[in-house]
LUMBA-323198 format. One line per field, with one value per residue: residue number from 1; z, y, x of N, C-alpha, C in turn. Coordinates in pm, 1 decimal, m for minus. Layout:
BEGIN
seq [NUM,...]
nw [Z,...]
nv [Y,...]
nu [X,...]
caw [Z,...]
cav [Y,...]
cau [X,...]
cw [Z,...]
cv [Y,...]
cu [X,...]
//
This chain:
BEGIN
seq [1,2,3,4,5,6,7,8,9,10,11,12,13,14,15,16,17,18,19,20,21,22,23,24,25,26,27,28,29,30,31,32,33,34,35,36,37,38,39,40,41,42,43,44,45,46,47,48,49,50,51,52,53,54,55,56,57,58,59,60,61,62,63,64,65,66,67,68,69,70,71,72,73,74,75,76,77,78,79,80,81,82,83,84,85,86,87,88,89,90,91,92,93,94,95,96,97,98,99,100,101,102,103,104,105,106,107,108,109,110,111,112,113,114,115,116,117,118,119,120,121,122,123,124,125,126,127,128,129,130,131,132,133,134,135,136,137,138,139,140,141,142,143,144,145,146,147,148,149,150,151,152,153,154,155,156,157]
nw [2255.9,1967.4,1871.8,1598.8,1290.0,1145.4,923.0,601.1,366.0,44.7,m59.4,m237.3,m353.0,m486.9,m451.6,m440.1,m307.2,m128.6,m13.4,22.6,244.3,317.3,84.1,91.7,327.8,244.2,45.4,206.1,351.6,141.5,73.6,289.6,524.3,673.7,928.8,1124.0,1302.1,1133.8,1117.9,972.2,803.3,695.4,452.8,483.2,466.4,714.3,818.4,736.0,720.1,620.1,324.7,325.5,178.7,272.7,498.7,847.1,1108.6,1417.2,1448.0,1527.3,1587.1,1600.3,1312.0,1143.2,836.0,499.6,254.5,m46.9,m162.0,m325.7,m354.4,m541.8,m654.8,m905.0,m1164.8,m1401.3,m1393.3,m1406.2,m1172.0,m983.7,m776.2,m639.1,m496.3,m425.6,m332.6,m277.1,m249.2,m71.4,26.1,303.4,404.1,301.7,68.1,50.5,m172.9,m257.6,m456.2,m587.0,m802.4,m1083.6,m1316.7,m1502.3,m1388.6,m1484.4,m1533.9,m1273.2,m1146.7,m1289.5,m1206.1,m923.4,m934.0,m1063.2,m865.4,m654.0,m769.6,m796.7,m525.7,m427.4,m580.6,m480.4,m223.7,m270.1,m285.8,m368.0,m565.8,m525.1,m574.1,m680.2,m566.7,m667.3,m636.9,m762.4,m847.4,m1037.9,m1106.1,m1246.3,m1180.4,m1063.7,m893.5,m632.9,m581.4,m465.2,m459.8,m329.3,m224.3,m57.8,181.9,435.4,745.7,967.5,1264.8,1352.8,1573.1,1533.6,1368.2,1065.3,735.6]
nv [700.5,502.8,200.2,195.8,65.3,m230.7,m379.8,m415.5,m456.4,m504.3,m486.1,m570.6,m567.8,m651.0,m634.5,m739.7,m657.3,m620.5,m369.4,m55.1,m39.2,m309.2,m408.3,m279.6,m399.5,m669.2,m643.4,m572.8,m812.2,m990.2,m880.5,m945.8,m797.8,m774.1,m855.7,m702.0,m393.8,m103.2,161.6,448.2,594.1,848.6,913.5,795.3,558.0,374.4,409.1,145.4,m48.6,m365.5,m538.6,m768.3,m1019.3,m1154.7,m1072.0,m1096.0,m1093.8,m1100.4,m1145.9,m866.4,m692.9,m367.0,m192.6,2.0,167.8,268.2,362.5,339.9,358.6,293.5,295.3,193.9,202.9,204.2,33.2,m126.1,62.3,136.7,96.7,172.0,114.4,196.3,157.3,283.5,234.0,416.3,374.8,496.9,596.7,646.3,639.6,570.2,662.8,660.1,639.2,674.2,600.1,629.2,582.0,651.3,467.9,255.8,m14.9,15.3,291.0,389.8,280.6,408.9,670.5,664.8,593.8,816.5,1006.2,917.5,953.1,1232.9,1308.5,1225.3,1388.3,1646.3,1617.9,1604.7,1361.3,1053.1,808.8,473.4,239.5,128.8,m6.7,m139.3,m183.9,m268.5,m262.1,m331.9,m300.3,m394.7,m275.1,m461.7,m473.1,m343.1,m231.6,m248.8,m130.9,m177.7,m84.2,m113.5,m33.1,m200.9,m138.7,m297.6,m484.5,m695.0,m932.5,m1116.7,m1163.9,m1004.6,m1104.0]
nu [650.0,620.0,793.1,1028.3,929.0,1075.0,1039.6,883.3,615.7,457.5,128.8,m171.7,m511.7,m836.5,m1191.9,m1537.1,m1861.3,m2173.8,m2205.8,m2025.7,m1843.0,m1815.7,m1707.6,m1458.7,m1360.8,m1346.3,m1150.4,m932.0,m906.0,m837.4,m594.0,m444.7,m445.5,m673.0,m746.7,m633.0,m564.2,m563.3,m334.1,m319.2,m51.2,181.9,429.3,694.4,949.2,1102.2,1448.5,1668.1,1467.0,1356.4,1258.6,1002.5,832.5,601.3,359.8,372.0,206.5,19.8,m340.3,m545.9,m340.5,m183.2,m124.8,92.9,43.3,65.3,m159.0,m359.3,m689.1,m1000.0,m1349.8,m1636.4,m1970.1,m2061.7,m2161.6,m1957.7,m1753.9,m1404.9,m1159.0,m862.4,m573.8,m255.7,72.4,397.9,734.3,1013.8,1356.1,1624.2,1959.4,1956.2,1687.6,1347.2,1081.2,732.0,463.2,119.1,m171.8,m501.6,m782.4,m1004.3,m910.7,m680.5,m465.2,m195.5,m177.1,m214.5,10.3,215.5,168.3,225.9,493.5,608.0,552.2,715.6,969.5,966.5,945.4,1195.5,1359.1,1291.3,1386.9,1650.4,1783.1,1946.1,1794.2,1773.1,1626.1,1300.4,1000.0,692.0,339.5,23.8,m329.1,m623.6,m976.5,m1283.5,m1591.0,m1865.5,m2097.5,m2055.3,m1748.4,m1406.2,m1072.2,m745.5,m430.0,m121.1,140.4,238.8,393.8,590.7,686.2,952.6,1065.4,1259.5,1574.1,1590.6,1651.7]
caw [2114.0,1921.6,1810.2,1454.0,1219.1,1079.5,806.6,521.3,258.1,m48.5,m79.1,m314.3,m379.4,m526.9,m404.7,m459.9,m197.4,m141.1,36.6,7.5,355.4,313.2,m28.5,146.8,421.6,165.9,m18.1,312.6,377.5,29.6,75.9,406.0,637.2,717.8,1068.1,1209.6,1314.5,1050.4,1161.3,848.6,819.9,573.9,341.2,503.4,498.7,815.3,784.7,765.7,708.0,523.4,251.4,352.2,93.2,343.9,625.4,954.1,1235.5,1470.4,1439.7,1630.0,1603.0,1545.1,1195.4,1064.9,695.8,401.4,153.4,m134.3,m193.5,m376.3,m373.8,m636.2,m678.2,m1042.8,m1244.9,m1520.7,m1369.7,m1387.0,m1061.3,m958.1,m665.9,m645.6,m402.8,m465.4,m229.9,m327.7,m148.4,m79.1,110.2,446.3,430.2,178.5,54.9,4.6,m235.9,m286.9,m550.5,m624.3,m885.8,m1195.2,m1423.0,m1499.8,m1303.4,m1536.1,m1509.7,m1129.5,m1116.2,m1343.2,m1119.9,m797.4,m967.8,m1086.0,m737.0,m580.6,m833.0,m761.2,m382.8,m412.5,m641.0,m386.3,m106.1,m317.0,m248.2,m476.5,m566.4,m556.9,m617.6,m662.0,m564.6,m698.2,m637.5,m803.1,m876.8,m1100.1,m1092.6,m1316.6,m1081.9,m1099.6,m809.0,m545.6,m578.5,m395.9,m481.9,m212.9,m236.7,67.5,233.6,580.2,816.0,1083.0,1354.6,1366.9,1683.3,1483.8,1277.1,928.2,638.4]
cav [685.5,364.2,159.3,212.9,m61.9,m276.3,m458.8,m364.6,m541.0,m438.9,m569.6,m510.1,m658.7,m595.0,m718.9,m699.5,m686.9,m552.8,m232.1,m1.6,m75.4,m451.7,m426.0,m239.9,m504.3,m787.6,m613.8,m584.3,m954.9,m1049.2,m827.4,m1000.3,m704.0,m756.1,m893.5,m616.5,m256.5,m18.5,296.8,511.5,679.7,920.4,859.6,768.7,422.6,391.6,365.8,6.9,m142.4,m472.7,m587.7,m906.6,m1034.1,m1205.5,m1006.1,m1195.5,m1032.3,m1164.5,m1077.7,m764.8,m604.2,m232.0,m199.0,123.7,133.3,373.6,295.0,406.0,273.3,359.9,208.4,245.6,121.3,232.2,m87.5,m104.7,156.5,81.4,164.0,118.0,168.2,154.1,213.5,269.4,262.5,456.1,343.2,577.6,550.6,657.1,599.3,563.5,741.1,582.1,716.0,595.5,662.2,553.7,661.7,590.3,442.9,120.4,m43.4,71.0,435.6,411.4,250.0,518.5,788.1,653.4,594.7,956.8,1077.0,880.0,1022.6,1374.2,1322.6,1214.9,1509.8,1757.0,1592.1,1601.0,1229.2,955.7,701.4,349.4,133.3,151.7,m124.2,m94.3,m281.6,m206.6,m349.5,m267.2,m378.7,m349.6,m288.3,m534.1,m415.9,m246.2,m282.4,m174.2,m164.2,m141.3,m110.1,m63.0,m66.4,m221.7,m122.3,m382.1,m511.7,m834.0,m953.9,m1197.2,m1098.0,m1008.5,m1115.2]
cau [674.6,620.4,920.4,1035.5,915.8,1196.9,1000.4,772.5,566.4,366.0,11.5,m280.3,m622.6,m965.4,m1301.8,m1676.9,m1953.2,m2302.8,m2191.7,m1890.2,m1754.7,m1783.3,m1614.2,m1328.5,m1319.6,m1306.5,m1021.1,m831.7,m886.6,m764.4,m457.4,m375.3,m442.9,m810.8,m770.1,m550.3,m612.2,m478.3,m298.1,m273.1,65.8,220.0,505.9,837.6,994.4,1206.5,1584.3,1702.1,1355.1,1381.9,1143.4,963.9,714.8,484.0,329.1,364.4,168.7,m100.5,m469.8,m569.5,m224.6,m185.2,m38.2,116.1,26.0,35.7,m239.7,m453.9,m802.8,m1119.7,m1464.8,m1734.9,m2089.3,m2101.7,m2136.0,m1877.5,m1643.4,m1270.8,m1090.9,m728.7,m493.7,m115.5,169.0,538.3,834.4,1143.8,1456.2,1744.2,2069.7,1925.8,1549.4,1269.9,959.4,617.8,356.4,1.4,m265.4,m620.4,m870.8,m1077.3,m813.2,m629.4,m349.5,m70.4,m178.5,m194.0,150.2,296.6,147.8,301.5,635.6,645.0,549.2,836.8,1082.7,955.7,976.2,1341.3,1415.2,1275.2,1470.1,1789.2,1833.0,1963.6,1695.9,1843.2,1535.3,1156.9,913.2,555.5,230.6,m101.1,m442.3,m738.2,m1099.5,m1403.0,m1697.4,m1985.9,m2203.6,m1988.2,m1612.2,m1300.4,m931.7,m665.1,m286.3,m65.9,272.9,238.9,521.6,571.8,799.1,992.8,1159.0,1369.2,1666.5,1540.2,1760.9]
cw [2080.8,1866.1,1658.8,1385.8,1149.0,957.5,729.0,412.8,162.2,m72.2,m165.5,m339.5,m423.6,m479.8,m437.8,m334.4,m223.1,m104.2,23.8,119.4,353.3,192.2,16.8,240.1,348.2,96.0,85.1,341.7,267.1,24.9,196.2,525.8,695.6,862.5,1164.9,1212.6,1241.5,1112.7,1039.1,879.3,688.4,501.3,363.8,542.3,596.6,766.9,823.1,754.0,594.2,456.3,282.2,276.0,166.0,480.2,732.9,1086.7,1285.1,1453.1,1556.0,1650.8,1548.4,1432.8,1129.3,916.5,613.4,291.3,69.5,m161.6,m250.4,m388.2,m470.7,m646.7,m816.5,m1129.7,m1372.7,m1503.7,m1351.9,m1278.2,m1036.8,m837.1,m681.6,m535.7,m461.5,m346.2,m301.9,m217.5,m174.8,9.8,257.9,483.3,296.9,183.3,m5.1,m58.4,m268.6,m377.6,m568.9,m707.5,m993.0,m1314.0,m1417.7,m1412.3,m1355.0,m1516.1,m1362.3,m1090.5,m1171.6,m1253.6,m992.3,m822.2,m989.5,m956.2,m652.4,m638.4,m797.0,m614.0,m357.7,m470.2,m542.2,m259.9,m140.4,m273.1,m372.0,m458.2,m613.7,m618.4,m595.7,m665.6,m581.4,m688.8,m674.6,m834.7,m947.2,m1089.9,m1173.3,m1224.8,m1140.8,m1024.3,m720.7,m524.0,m505.1,m443.8,m366.2,m241.8,m117.9,91.6,385.5,634.1,947.0,1153.5,1359.5,1479.9,1637.2,1389.3,1132.8,832.8,505.4]
cv [536.6,327.8,178.7,77.5,m100.2,m364.7,m385.9,m465.1,m452.3,m535.6,m495.0,m614.5,m579.5,m690.5,m655.5,m734.3,m611.5,m405.0,m187.3,m46.6,m224.1,m485.0,m390.1,m348.5,m630.1,m765.9,m622.7,m731.2,m1020.5,m1002.7,m878.3,m908.1,m680.8,m787.8,m819.5,m477.0,m163.7,119.1,366.6,608.9,750.1,846.3,828.0,623.3,436.6,344.5,219.3,m92.6,m240.4,m515.0,m735.2,m929.5,m1077.7,m1139.7,m1111.2,m1127.8,m1094.9,m1078.4,m979.8,m668.6,m465.5,m228.6,m62.7,87.4,258.4,305.8,390.7,309.0,359.1,254.8,276.0,147.9,150.8,112.4,m50.7,m10.2,80.9,162.9,95.8,185.5,115.2,222.6,193.2,306.7,296.5,437.8,425.4,520.4,546.6,606.8,598.8,652.6,651.0,677.5,621.3,674.1,570.2,643.1,579.8,577.6,296.0,108.1,24.0,222.1,467.3,386.0,356.8,641.4,778.6,652.0,737.6,1035.3,1044.0,953.6,1171.2,1397.4,1314.5,1338.1,1626.4,1739.6,1592.4,1471.9,1142.3,843.1,573.3,243.6,177.6,16.4,m73.3,m211.8,m208.6,m310.6,m266.9,m359.6,m313.6,m379.3,m363.8,m474.6,m305.2,m299.2,m191.1,m223.6,m107.0,m178.5,m44.1,m106.9,m78.7,m207.8,m198.3,m414.6,m660.1,m842.1,m1034.6,m1116.6,m1114.5,m1011.7,m1061.4]
cu [677.2,757.4,913.9,1022.3,1046.1,1168.6,891.5,738.6,489.0,252.1,m89.3,m387.0,m744.3,m1074.1,m1436.2,m1755.2,m2083.5,m2294.7,m2046.8,m1797.0,m1720.4,m1695.6,m1472.9,m1275.2,m1274.5,m1173.0,m908.5,m801.5,m804.5,m619.4,m377.6,m368.1,m582.3,m837.5,m678.8,m612.8,m515.7,m458.6,m239.2,m159.8,94.8,330.4,652.7,861.1,1110.5,1344.4,1604.7,1588.1,1382.5,1251.7,1122.9,833.4,587.6,470.6,306.7,335.0,38.5,m226.4,m484.3,m454.7,m254.1,m82.6,m24.1,113.2,m1.9,m43.1,m322.2,m566.2,m914.7,m1228.0,m1560.1,m1850.1,m2147.1,m2063.0,m2062.0,m1760.0,m1511.7,m1202.6,m957.0,m666.5,m352.1,m36.2,308.0,625.1,963.4,1245.8,1581.0,1853.1,2032.7,1787.1,1476.2,1147.6,851.6,516.7,241.4,m93.7,m385.3,m710.1,m940.1,m983.6,m774.3,m505.5,m222.3,m64.5,m154.1,m48.4,244.3,288.3,231.2,451.4,684.4,646.7,672.2,957.2,1082.6,991.8,1125.9,1410.3,1408.3,1358.5,1619.2,1857.9,1849.0,1862.3,1764.8,1751.8,1391.5,1086.2,769.7,458.7,102.4,m206.2,m549.1,m857.6,m1210.4,m1522.1,m1816.5,m2104.8,m2147.1,m1846.7,m1516.5,m1165.1,m851.7,m520.4,m217.9,77.4,260.1,381.1,507.3,701.9,827.1,1093.0,1280.2,1455.7,1615.9,1657.0,1718.6]
//
């Protein structure tokens, strides 16, 4: 079993490229997670994980991450992605969304999903953190929003 991450961040970015995969790769680079190996995870923020605004992990690391992304090669299309972290007393819940809409709609969607997830768990919601991004496609665009879950050997404050 892998150790439980003790840090998390929220990142988001949009990018253009010639191909869908390179647009996705450029968005990862702009979000600060392009030089690591992403391990997509579902929706639970570990107990005691501390929010750290700047991701600090070496290139090539395995990075557990919950994310939403969408790419489009339809010129003029508006695309968006957002993530939200709901924080409870014991642990948190992460929700992600991506689609053909603006940033505010994507952020509203993930916020509502977090509230619903806490309702179904019968947990008190103490705080919500949200990150989102939108992009008007020129040639081939990608939006990416994520919650990296990572490990710090040092004491996180």
